[in-house]
N, C-alpha and C positions, 0 to 999 in steps of 0.2 A: 563279758567278752569271751567266756569259756565256750559258749555255744556258737562261736564264729566259725563259718564254713571255710575249710581249707581246700584250696584248688587242687584239681586232679593233676598228678604228675605224668609226664610223658613216659611211655613204655615202648621199647623197640625189641624186636627179635633179631638176633644175629648169630654169627659163627665165630668161635674163638680162633684167632690167628696165632696168638702167642701168649704164653704164661710164664715167661722167663723172669719177670719182675716179681718181687715179693708182694703178695696180696694185691696184685694188679694183673688184669688180663686185657689184651687188645681184642676188640670185637669188631668184625666187619658186618655192616648192615647194608643189605641190598634193597633198593626201592625202584619201582618202575614208574616212569613219567612218560606222558605222551607228548610228542613233538608238536609244537603249535602250528607249523606249516604242513609237514608231511604226514601228520596223524599216525606216526609209527611209534610203538613203545620202545623206550630206551632204558637200559639199566644204569642206574646211578648208584655209586658205592660211597660209603663213608666209614671211617675207622674211628672208634671211640675207645678211650682208656677207661676201664670200669674197675671198681673196687671189689675184690673177691676176698672177703675176710678170712675164710677158712682154707684158702688155696685148694679148693676142691675142683676147679675147672681144668679140663685138659684141652689140648689142641684138637679142634674139630667138633667140639661140643656145641649144640644149639642152646643158646641161653636167652633169657628175658632180662633186659636191663632197664632200670628205672632211674629217672632223673633225680638228682639230689643236690644238696648244697656243695660248694666247691670243697673237695677233700685235699687237693694239692694243685699245682700249677696247671696240670692237664686233666685231672680226674674230676668229672662232674656227673658220673653215672655209677650205679651200684648194680652188681649181679643180684637179682632178686630170686631167680629160679633157673635151675638147669632143666631144660625141656627134654633134651635127648643127649645121651652120652655117645661119644664117638666109638666106633667099633675098633 
């Protein structure tokens, strides 16, 4: 069973909205979907609570978050990489 293949975890890119909690950041993820009737692109947003173990993220940073096991009641994501620091 050691050579069992582990499924790929989802990864999303978003912007940090808040880092007020200890070891937790709130990340806003934008995605574009096309309307089924009008064929116009619409922006859809979602907010995720992500685990930031070193408290290294700041507000406005672009981060890559990865799906993980449940860490608390709301946290199911981890910050895996800071793509771009805020100015």
